[in-house]
C-alpha positions in Angstrom: 0.0 0.4 -0.3 1.2 3.5 -0.9 1.7 6.3 2.1 -0.5 9.3 1.5 -0.7 13.1 3.4 -3.8 14.0 4.2 -4.5 17.0 6.6 -1.5 16.7 9.2 -0.4 13.5 8.8 1.3 10.4 7.0 -1.5 8.0 6.3 -1.3 4.5 4.6 -3.9 4.9 1.4 -6.0 1.8 2.7 -6.3 4.4 6.2 -7.7 7.2 3.9 -11.4 8.5 4.8 -13.4 10.5 2.8 -16.8 11.3 4.4 -20.2 11.9 2.6 -19.8 15.5 3.2 -16.7 16.2 1.7 -17.2 19.1 -0.7 -14.4 18.2 -2.9 -16.8 14.5 -3.3 -20.0 16.8 -3.4 -19.4 20.1 -5.7 -15.5 19.7 -7.1 -14.8 22.6 -4.4 -10.8 22.6 -4.4 -8.2 22.6 -7.2 -5.0 20.8 -7.0 -1.3 20.9 -9.2 0.2 17.8 -10.8 4.0 17.6 -10.5 6.5 15.9 -12.4 9.2 14.4 -9.8 12.8 14.3 -11.1 15.4 12.5 -8.9 13.6 12.6 -6.0 12.7 16.7 -6.6 9.3 18.1 -7.8 10.3 20.5 -11.1 8.8 24.3 -12.0 8.0 24.2 -7.9 7.7 27.7 -7.5 5.6 27.4 -10.6 3.3 25.3 -9.5 3.1 26.4 -5.8 2.2 29.8 -7.1 0.0 28.7 -8.7 -1.6 26.7 -6.1 -2.0 29.6 -4.2 -3.4 31.8 -7.1 -6.1 29.4 -7.4 -7.1 29.3 -3.4 -6.8 32.9 -3.6 -9.6 33.4 -6.6 -11.5 30.4 -4.7 -12.2 32.1 -1.5 -10.5 29.0 0.4 -8.2 29.7 3.2 -4.6 27.6 3.3 -1.8 29.6 4.5 1.1 27.3 5.2 5.1 28.1 5.5 6.4 27.0 2.6 9.3 25.1 3.8 6.6 22.7 5.9 4.8 21.6 3.3 8.4 21.2 1.3 9.4 18.3 3.7 6.1 16.8 4.1 6.2 16.3 0.1 10.4 15.3 1.1 8.8 12.5 3.3 6.4 11.5 1.3 8.4 11.0 -1.8 10.8 9.2 0.5 8.3 7.1 1.9 6.9 5.9 -0.9 10.1 5.5 -2.6 8.9 7.8 -5.1 12.6 8.9 -7.4 11.0 9.5 -10.7 7.2 10.2 -11.4 4.3 12.5 -10.1 3.0 14.0 -7.4 -0.1 15.4 -7.1 -1.6 18.4 -4.5 -5.2 18.7 -3.8 -6.6 21.6 -1.2 -10.5 21.1 -0.9 -12.7 23.5 1.0 -13.1 21.7 4.6 -16.8 21.1 6.4 -19.7 20.8 4.9 -22.1 22.9 3.6 -24.3 22.9 0.4 -23.5 25.2 -2.1 -22.8 27.8 1.0 -20.1 26.3 3.0 -19.5 26.0 6.8 -16.2 27.1 6.2 -13.4 28.4 4.1 -10.7 26.5 5.3 -8.6 24.3 3.4 -7.6 20.9 3.7 -4.4 19.0 2.3 -4.3 15.7 0.7 -1.0 14.8 -1.4 0.0 11.2 -3.3 2.4 10.8 -5.2 3.8 7.6 -8.1 6.5 6.2 -9.8 6.8 6.3 -13.4 9.8 5.2 -15.6 10.6 9.1 -17.2 13.8 10.7 -15.2 12.5 14.0 -17.0 10.0 14.3 -20.3 9.7 11.5 -22.8 12.5 12.0 -25.8 11.8 11.7 -28.5 8.4 13.5 -27.4 5.3 11.4 -27.3 3.4 11.4 -30.7 -0.7 11.4 -30.6 -3.4 11.1 -32.8 -6.6 13.9 -31.9 -9.8 14.9 -33.4 -11.5 18.4 -32.8 -14.3 17.7 -29.8 -16.9 20.0 -31.4 -20.2 19.0 -28.9 -19.3 20.8 -25.9 -17.3 24.2 -25.5 -15.1 26.1 -23.2 -16.4 29.4 -21.9 -14.1 32.4 -22.4 -13.9 32.7 -19.0 -11.3 33.6 -16.2 -12.7 30.0 -14.5 -10.7 28.1 -16.9 -7.2 29.9 -16.1 -7.1 28.0 -13.0 -6.8 24.4 -12.1 -9.9 24.0 -10.0 -11.2 20.0 -9.3 -14.3 20.6 -12.3 -12.8 18.7 -15.8 -16.1 17.8 -16.6 -15.7 19.3 -20.1 -11.7 18.0 -20.7 -13.5 14.2 -19.0 -16.3 14.5 -22.1 -13.5 15.3 -24.6 -11.1 12.5 -23.2 -14.4 9.6 -23.4 -15.0 11.0 -26.7 -11.5 10.9 -28.2 -11.6 6.9 -26.4 -14.7 6.5 -28.5 -12.8 7.4 -31.7 -9.4 5.6 -31.3 -7.6 8.7 -30.7 -5.0 9.8 -28.2 -6.1 13.9 -27.8 -8.9 16.3 -28.6 -8.7 19.6 -29.5 -11.0 21.5 -27.3 -12.5 24.8 -28.9 -14.0 27.7 -26.9 -17.2 29.6 -27.4 -15.7 31.4 -30.2 -14.8 28.1 -32.0 -11.0 28.4 -31.7 -8.3 26.0 -30.2 -8.1 26.3 -27.1 -6.3 23.6 -24.7 -6.1 19.6 -25.6 -7.6 17.2 -22.8 -5.3 17.8 -20.3 -2.9 20.5 -22.1 -2.1 23.4 -23.6 -1.8 24.1 -27.4 1.5 26.2 -29.3 1.3 25.9 -33.4 4.5 26.2 -34.8 4.9 28.2 -38.1 8.1 29.6 -39.7 9.8 30.2 -36.9 7.4 31.3 -35.2 4.9 29.9 -31.8 1.5 30.5 -31.4 -1.0 29.6 -27.7 -4.1 30.9 -26.8 -4.4 33.6 -24.8 -5.5 33.4 -21.3 -8.7 35.7 -22.7 -9.3 32.1 -24.6 -11.0 30.4 -21.5 -7.6 28.2 -21.5 -5.8 26.9 -18.2 -2.6 29.2 -17.2 -0.2 25.7 -17.3 3.1 26.1 -15.9 5.4 24.6 -19.2 3.1 27.4 -21.2 3.9 30.5 -18.8 7.6 28.7 -18.9 7.6 29.5 -22.9 5.7 32.3 -22.3 8.4 33.8 -19.9 11.5 33.0 -22.7 12.6 29.4 -21.5 12.8 28.9 -25.4 15.4 31.8 -25.8 15.4 33.8 -29.2 15.4 30.2 -31.4 11.3 30.6 -31.7 9.2 33.6 -31.4 6.4 33.1 -29.0 3.0 34.7 -29.1 -0.1 34.7 -27.5 -3.6 35.3 -29.6 -6.3 33.3 -30.7 -5.8 29.8 -32.8 -9.1 29.6 -35.4 -9.0 25.8 -37.0 -8.4 27.0 -40.7 -5.1 29.1 -39.2 -4.1 26.0 -37.3 -4.3 23.7 -39.8 -1.9 25.2 -41.8 0.8 25.6 -39.0 3.8 22.8 -39.6 4.0 21.4 -35.6 1.3 21.4 -33.0 2.5 21.0 -29.4 0.1 19.8 -26.3 2.2 20.7 -23.5 1.6 20.0 -19.6 3.3 19.0 -16.3 4.1 15.2 -16.4 5.1 15.0 -20.2 6.3 17.9 -21.1 5.7 18.8 -24.8 4.2 15.9 -26.9 2.9 16.6 -30.7 -0.2 16.1 -32.4 0.8 14.2 -35.4 -2.4 13.7 -37.4 -5.4 15.8 -36.6 -8.2 14.1 -38.6 -7.1 13.3 -41.8 -3.9 16.0 -41.4 -0.6 14.8 -40.7 2.2 17.7 -39.1 6.1 17.6 -38.4 8.0 17.1 -34.5 11.0 18.2 -35.1 11.3 21.6 -33.7 9.3 20.1 -30.7 12.0 17.7 -29.9 14.2 20.6 -29.8 12.3 22.2 -27.3 12.1 19.2 -25.5 15.4 19.6 -24.9 16.3 22.4 -23.4 12.5 22.2 -21.2 14.1 19.5 -19.7 17.8 20.9 -18.9 15.2 24.1 -17.8 12.9 21.8 -15.5 16.2 19.7 -14.1 17.3 22.7 -12.9 14.6 24.3 -11.7 14.9 21.8 -8.8 16.7 24.3 -6.5 13.5 26.1 -6.4 12.4 23.0 -4.0 15.3 22.1 -2.2 16.3 25.2 -1.1 13.0 24.7 1.1 14.3 21.6 3.2 15.8 22.0 6.5 
């Protein structure tokens, strides 16, 4: 059995008890972070911690705990589960009961981790076939920028993708623009310019997305924010989907059109090095 961290203590996962009044269960009232673990440390910790705090503030959930304490809990959790390379999930939900009006705004912490076979983002990059999911559209709303627990539209896209035999979906917003993948941000490349949907289009403020927009890829590519129409997307040379666990993956086939992956592989090398260097952000908080 694995060990989890719940509220203020470590537990065997079989001892974890979630009551029927749990607000994450009843209302999806909370937020979460999925973080890659490399050589025993979370990568891009500073970006994940900042986004977690931003999500909590947006949701009006009170969870004020010293970062050093959380980092030491994470270190111990990884140690107890013998996770050297893998995934850490941090979830904070509003504690107590209540219906739509909560009894309290105090946050409750749940952390779990698991191992996988990747010491860093996969190389060569993962290649996926995709389809356009247009049955339900993402609203152009600030709520989509935060890592809230409710991902019903993305789950619907994942179910439909499985039914049609592909691994990825291009999810449209209410304007009909390409906005996100199932669990990822979208980047499209043409003639050395990379464009990604702006937050005003309703996409998630992803940690890899923010790193790329902050100049992670250097001067090799020009990176811009803007809307991605489907007509424009089909004219690009490469389509990337990015998330915190696999870094950059590529859409090799979108319905009947094929795309390249050479530039994505080059960008993945840069991303992996930056992720490895970012481990110091976490390690400096350990006592």
